[in-house]
C-alpha positions as CSV (number, residue, x, y, z in Angstrom):
1,M,5.7,-24.1,-67.1
2,K,4.5,-24.7,-63.5
3,R,0.8,-25.3,-63.3
4,Q,-1.0,-22.6,-61.3
5,P,-2.8,-24.2,-58.2
6,I,-6.5,-23.9,-57.8
7,D,-7.6,-21.5,-55.0
8,W,-10.6,-23.5,-53.6
9,S,-11.3,-20.8,-51.1
10,Q,-12.8,-18.7,-53.9
11,L,-15.9,-21.0,-53.7
12,W,-16.9,-19.7,-50.3
13,Y,-14.8,-16.6,-49.9
14,P,-14.4,-15.0,-53.3
15,G,-12.3,-12.0,-54.4
16,R,-8.7,-10.9,-54.4
17,N,-6.8,-12.3,-51.4
18,Q,-4.9,-9.1,-50.4
19,P,-6.4,-5.6,-50.5
20,F,-4.8,-3.0,-52.7
21,T,-2.7,-0.4,-50.9
22,P,-3.7,3.3,-51.1
23,E,-0.6,3.8,-53.3
24,E,-1.6,1.0,-55.7
25,M,-5.2,2.4,-55.9
26,A,-3.8,5.8,-56.6
27,Q,-1.4,4.4,-59.2
28,A,-3.7,2.1,-61.2
29,G,-7.2,2.3,-59.7
30,S,-8.1,6.0,-59.6
31,D,-10.3,5.9,-62.7
32,P,-14.2,6.1,-62.2
33,P,-16.5,3.6,-63.8
34,S,-16.7,4.2,-67.6
35,P,-20.0,5.0,-69.3
36,T,-19.7,1.7,-71.2
37,L,-19.5,-0.3,-68.0
38,L,-22.4,1.5,-66.5
39,V,-24.6,0.9,-69.6
40,V,-23.6,-2.8,-69.7
41,A,-24.4,-3.3,-66.0
42,A,-27.8,-1.5,-66.4
43,V,-28.8,-3.6,-69.4
44,N,-27.7,-6.9,-67.6
45,W,-29.9,-5.8,-64.7
46,A,-32.9,-4.4,-66.7
47,V,-33.4,-7.4,-69.1
48,P,-33.8,-10.1,-66.4
49,V,-36.0,-7.8,-64.3
50,F,-38.3,-7.1,-67.2
51,V,-38.6,-10.8,-68.0
52,T,-39.2,-11.6,-64.3
53,L,-42.0,-9.0,-64.0
54,Q,-43.8,-10.6,-67.0
55,V,-44.2,-13.9,-65.3
56,A,-44.8,-12.5,-61.8
57,P,-48.4,-12.4,-60.4
58,A,-50.3,-9.5,-61.9
59,S,-51.6,-8.4,-58.5
60,Q,-48.1,-7.9,-57.2
61,T,-46.5,-6.1,-60.2
62,A,-46.6,-2.7,-58.5
63,V,-45.0,-4.1,-55.3
64,L,-42.3,-5.9,-57.3
65,T,-41.6,-3.0,-59.5
66,A,-41.0,-0.8,-56.4
67,A,-38.8,-3.6,-54.9
68,F,-36.7,-3.9,-58.0
69,V,-36.2,-0.1,-58.1
70,A,-35.1,-0.2,-54.5
71,L,-32.7,-3.1,-55.3
72,A,-31.4,-1.1,-58.3
73,V,-30.6,1.9,-56.0
74,L,-29.0,-0.5,-53.4
75,G,-27.0,-2.3,-56.2
76,S,-25.8,1.0,-57.6
77,A,-24.6,2.1,-54.1
78,L,-22.9,-1.2,-53.5
79,G,-21.3,-1.2,-56.9
80,R,-19.7,2.2,-56.3
81,W,-18.6,1.2,-52.9
82,L,-17.0,-2.0,-54.3
83,W,-15.4,-0.1,-57.2
84,W,-13.0,1.5,-54.7
85,R,-12.6,-1.7,-52.6
86,P,-12.2,-4.6,-55.1
87,W,-11.1,-7.4,-52.8
88,R,-12.4,-10.2,-50.6
89,K,-13.6,-8.6,-47.4
90,P,-15.8,-5.8,-48.9
91,L,-17.2,-8.2,-51.4
92,M,-18.2,-10.7,-48.7
93,Q,-19.7,-7.8,-46.6
94,A,-21.7,-6.7,-49.6
95,Q,-23.0,-10.2,-50.3
96,M,-23.9,-10.8,-46.7
97,G,-25.8,-7.5,-46.7
98,L,-27.7,-8.6,-49.7
99,A,-28.5,-11.9,-48.0
100,L,-29.8,-10.0,-45.0
101,V,-32.0,-7.9,-47.2
102,M,-33.4,-11.1,-48.7
103,V,-34.2,-12.5,-45.3
104,M,-35.9,-9.3,-44.1
105,G,-37.9,-9.2,-47.3
106,A,-39.0,-12.8,-46.9
107,L,-40.1,-12.1,-43.3
108,G,-42.0,-8.9,-44.4
109,L,-43.8,-10.8,-47.1
110,R,-45.4,-13.1,-44.5
111,W,-47.5,-10.1,-43.3
112,R,-47.8,-8.1,-46.5
113,V,-49.0,-10.9,-48.9
114,A,-51.7,-13.1,-47.6
115,D,-52.0,-15.5,-50.5
116,R,-49.4,-18.3,-50.1
117,A,-49.0,-18.8,-53.9
118,D,-48.5,-15.0,-54.5
119,R,-46.1,-14.9,-51.5
120,E,-44.0,-17.7,-52.9
121,A,-43.9,-16.1,-56.4
122,V,-42.9,-12.7,-55.0
123,M,-40.2,-14.3,-52.8
124,L,-38.9,-16.2,-55.8
125,T,-38.9,-13.0,-57.9
126,L,-37.0,-11.1,-55.2
127,G,-34.6,-14.0,-54.8
128,I,-33.8,-13.7,-58.5
129,G,-33.2,-10.0,-58.1
130,I,-30.9,-10.5,-55.1
131,G,-29.1,-13.3,-56.8
132,L,-28.5,-11.2,-59.8
133,L,-27.0,-8.4,-57.6
134,V,-24.7,-11.0,-56.0
135,V,-23.5,-12.3,-59.3
136,L,-23.0,-8.8,-60.7
137,S,-21.1,-7.6,-57.6
138,W,-18.8,-10.7,-57.9
139,F,-18.1,-10.1,-61.6
140,L,-17.5,-6.4,-60.8
141,V,-14.9,-7.1,-58.1
142,V,-13.1,-9.8,-60.0
143,W,-12.9,-7.8,-63.2
144,R,-11.9,-4.6,-61.4
145,A,-9.2,-6.4,-59.4
146,H,-7.8,-8.1,-62.6
147,T,-7.7,-4.7,-64.4
148,I,-5.8,-3.0,-61.6
149,E,-3.4,-5.9,-61.3
150,A,-2.8,-5.8,-65.1
151,R,-2.1,-2.0,-64.9
152,L,0.3,-2.5,-62.0
153,R,2.2,-5.2,-64.0
154,E,2.3,-3.0,-67.1
155,Q,3.6,0.0,-65.1
156,A,6.2,-2.2,-63.4
157,E,7.4,-3.5,-66.8
158,R,7.5,0.0,-68.1
159,E,9.6,1.2,-65.2
160,K,11.9,-1.8,-65.7
161,S,12.3,-1.0,-69.4
162,I,13.0,2.7,-68.6
163,E,15.6,1.7,-66.0
164,M,17.3,-0.7,-68.4
165,A,17.3,1.9,-71.2
166,R,18.7,4.5,-68.8
167,R,21.5,2.1,-67.7
168,L,22.3,1.3,-71.4
169,A,22.5,4.9,-72.2
170,A,24.9,5.6,-69.4
171,A,27.1,2.6,-70.4
172,Q,27.0,3.6,-74.1
173,I,27.9,7.2,-73.6
174,E,30.8,7.0,-71.0
175,P,33.4,4.3,-71.9
176,H,34.7,5.1,-75.3
177,F,34.7,8.8,-74.8
178,L,36.5,8.5,-71.5
179,F,39.1,6.0,-72.8
180,N,39.9,8.3,-75.8
181,T,40.1,11.4,-73.7
182,L,42.3,9.7,-71.0
183,A,44.5,8.4,-73.8
184,S,44.9,12.0,-75.1
185,V,45.7,13.2,-71.5
186,Q,48.3,10.5,-71.1
187,H,49.9,11.2,-74.4
188,W,50.1,15.0,-73.8
189,V,51.4,14.5,-70.3
190,Q,54.2,12.2,-71.6
191,T,55.1,14.7,-74.3
192,K,54.8,17.7,-71.9
193,D,52.1,19.2,-74.1
194,D,50.5,22.4,-72.6
195,R,47.1,21.1,-73.7
196,A,47.1,18.4,-71.0
197,A,46.1,20.6,-68.1
198,P,43.1,22.3,-69.8
199,L,41.9,19.0,-71.1
200,L,42.1,17.4,-67.7
201,A,40.3,20.4,-66.2
202,A,37.6,20.0,-68.8
203,L,37.3,16.3,-68.2
204,T,36.9,16.8,-64.5
205,G,34.1,19.3,-65.1
206,Y,32.4,16.8,-67.5
207,L,32.6,14.0,-64.9
208,R,31.2,16.2,-62.2
209,A,28.2,17.1,-64.4
210,T,27.5,13.6,-65.8
211,L,28.0,11.3,-62.9
212,P,24.6,12.2,-61.3
213,L,23.0,12.6,-64.7
214,F,21.5,9.1,-65.0
215,N,20.1,8.9,-61.5
216,H,16.6,10.0,-62.7
217,A,14.2,9.0,-65.4
218,L,13.6,12.7,-66.3
219,L,15.6,15.7,-65.4
220,P,15.6,19.5,-66.2
221,A,17.2,20.4,-69.5
222,G,19.4,22.8,-67.7
223,E,21.3,20.0,-66.0
224,E,21.7,18.1,-69.3
225,L,22.9,21.3,-71.0
226,V,25.7,21.7,-68.4
227,A,26.9,18.2,-69.2
228,V,26.7,18.9,-73.0
229,Q,28.7,22.2,-72.5
230,R,31.4,20.3,-70.6
231,Y,31.5,17.5,-73.2
232,L,32.0,20.1,-76.0
233,E,34.7,21.8,-74.0
234,V,36.5,18.5,-73.6
235,M,36.2,17.8,-77.4
236,Q,37.3,21.3,-78.2
237,A,40.4,20.8,-76.1
238,R,41.1,17.6,-78.0
239,M,40.3,18.9,-81.5
240,G,41.4,22.5,-81.1
241,A,40.4,24.8,-83.9
242,R,38.6,22.0,-85.7
243,L,35.7,22.3,-83.4
244,A,33.6,25.4,-82.6
245,F,30.2,25.4,-81.0
246,T,27.2,27.6,-80.1
247,V,24.6,27.0,-77.4
248,D,21.4,29.0,-77.9
249,V,18.7,28.1,-75.3
250,Q,15.6,30.1,-74.2
251,A,15.8,30.6,-70.4
252,D,12.4,28.9,-69.6
253,V,13.4,25.7,-71.6
254,E,16.1,25.0,-69.0
255,R,13.2,23.8,-66.7
256,A,11.7,21.5,-69.3
257,L,12.0,17.8,-68.4
258,L,13.7,15.2,-70.7
259,P,15.3,11.8,-70.5
260,P,18.9,12.1,-69.3
261,G,21.7,11.8,-71.9
262,L,19.4,12.5,-74.8
263,L,21.1,15.8,-76.0
264,L,24.5,14.3,-75.0
265,T,23.9,11.4,-77.4
266,L,23.0,13.8,-80.3
267,V,25.9,16.1,-79.7
268,E,28.3,13.2,-79.4
269,N,27.0,11.7,-82.7
270,A,27.4,15.1,-84.4
271,V,31.1,15.3,-83.3
272,A,31.9,11.6,-84.0
273,H,30.1,11.2,-87.3
274,G,29.8,14.7,-88.6
275,L,33.0,16.7,-87.6
276,E,35.7,14.2,-86.8
277,P,35.7,12.6,-90.2
278,K,36.0,16.0,-91.8
279,L,39.5,17.2,-92.1
280,E,38.8,20.8,-91.3
281,G,36.3,20.0,-88.6
282,G,33.3,22.3,-88.3
283,H,30.7,24.0,-86.1
284,I,27.9,22.6,-83.9
285,T,24.8,24.6,-82.9
286,L,22.5,23.5,-80.1
287,R,19.2,25.3,-79.9
288,A,16.3,24.9,-77.5
289,R,12.9,26.6,-77.8
290,H,9.5,26.5,-76.1
291,V,6.9,26.2,-79.0
292,G,3.3,25.9,-77.8
293,A,2.8,22.7,-75.9
294,L,6.3,21.4,-77.0
295,A,9.9,21.8,-76.0
296,V,12.0,21.7,-79.2
297,F,15.7,20.8,-79.1
298,E,17.8,21.0,-82.3
299,V,21.4,19.9,-82.8
300,L,23.0,21.1,-86.1
301,D,26.5,20.5,-87.5
302,N,28.1,21.4,-90.8
303,G,30.0,18.1,-91.0
304,V,29.9,15.4,-93.6
305,G,26.2,14.9,-93.3
306,P,24.1,11.7,-93.1
307,V,25.1,9.0,-95.5
308,P,22.3,7.5,-97.6
309,G,21.2,4.1,-96.3
310,M,23.2,4.6,-93.0
311,Q,21.9,2.5,-90.1
312,E,21.3,4.1,-86.8
313,G,23.6,2.9,-84.0
314,V,22.8,1.8,-80.4
315,G,22.8,5.3,-79.0
316,L,20.1,6.7,-81.3
317,A,18.0,3.5,-81.0
318,N,18.2,3.7,-77.2
319,A,17.3,7.4,-77.4
320,R,14.2,6.7,-79.4
321,Q,13.2,3.9,-76.9
322,R,13.7,6.2,-73.9
323,L,11.6,8.9,-75.6
324,A,8.8,6.5,-76.2
325,L,8.9,5.0,-72.7
326,N,9.2,8.3,-70.8
327,C,7.3,10.8,-73.0
328,G,4.8,8.7,-75.1
329,A,3.6,9.2,-78.6
330,A,3.8,13.0,-78.4
331,A,7.6,12.9,-78.4
332,S,9.7,12.4,-81.5
333,L,13.3,12.4,-82.8
334,H,14.1,13.3,-86.4
335,I,17.5,13.0,-88.1
336,G,18.1,14.4,-91.5
337,P,20.3,16.8,-93.6
338,A,20.7,20.3,-92.4
339,P,19.6,23.2,-94.7
340,A,23.1,24.5,-95.0
341,G,24.8,21.1,-95.2
342,G,25.7,18.6,-92.6
343,C,23.2,17.0,-90.3
344,R,20.2,18.2,-88.2
345,A,18.7,16.3,-85.2
346,Q,15.4,17.5,-83.8
347,I,13.7,16.4,-80.6
348,H,10.0,17.4,-79.9
349,L,8.9,16.7,-76.3
350,P,5.6,17.5,-74.5
351,W,6.1,20.6,-72.4
352,R,6.7,19.5,-68.8
353,V,8.7,21.4,-66.3
354,A,10.4,20.7,-63.0
355,T,8.3,21.8,-60.0
356,N,11.3,23.2,-58.1
């Protein structure tokens, strides 16, 4: 591993080299300071101030207390200002401002405090307070910048994972289905079977619906349902009377957002693993409902049903991954036996709708 070089400029010009863009701040730095952070900062300020006041000249306690209160107000304002500007230039401006306050305070003490020993003690005490503010501002900016950078890296990795999962889903769904369908079209054309033309028309509709499907991380369920309908029409043309299907979807659910290819994967599994192995075929039902804060999708078939100990394939594993990445812990996918026999797949998604 290449050793990271030391940035010696941090000794005289501390902070993040480049400012965060407004987009980066909106994406990862829009949170206000947490109550925990405010309490920790207050304690780290109050304890040294209390100890300092105990050793300061008794005659100057009132003046120093007022000065520390003023410094606390100044430090709070600087901290809030730096919270939204955690990089080099604002930090240096804040620290130079604190140094200026220190110089002005020292000059003022020459006329306000006559006794030299008291004056030196007060100047030392105020210097400790100013120095404490400088250190706290440096730690605030460095910690804040590192936090934002970590969030941006995490979001970039998340987006990369979503993109990889999306591409894997597209690659997993299309090839074998297309090859099998095209083989059927070729065979029926060669044998002059009348089913070739309807199958080709259904396949064209499927391709028109699915080609743009995976261009988005999330899409309205209505667009996905069109692709599912076309897929079932293709499979019905291939299987004939062995496949029947019903699509029962509430109108408002068509606006609900979901990862592309999710329903297509479940329906394809129902056909391939539920109905095709069954000699007489069967029936597939796709339902979609808006239930409270959830969008609920259900795919049922009356096929052979899940086999005990059966391992999930790449398609379902990818579907679970994309659910977790795009929708978080509130989303779930359950596969199990249907009440009337066969298999039931249920998806629960947080209710989010397309804005247009």
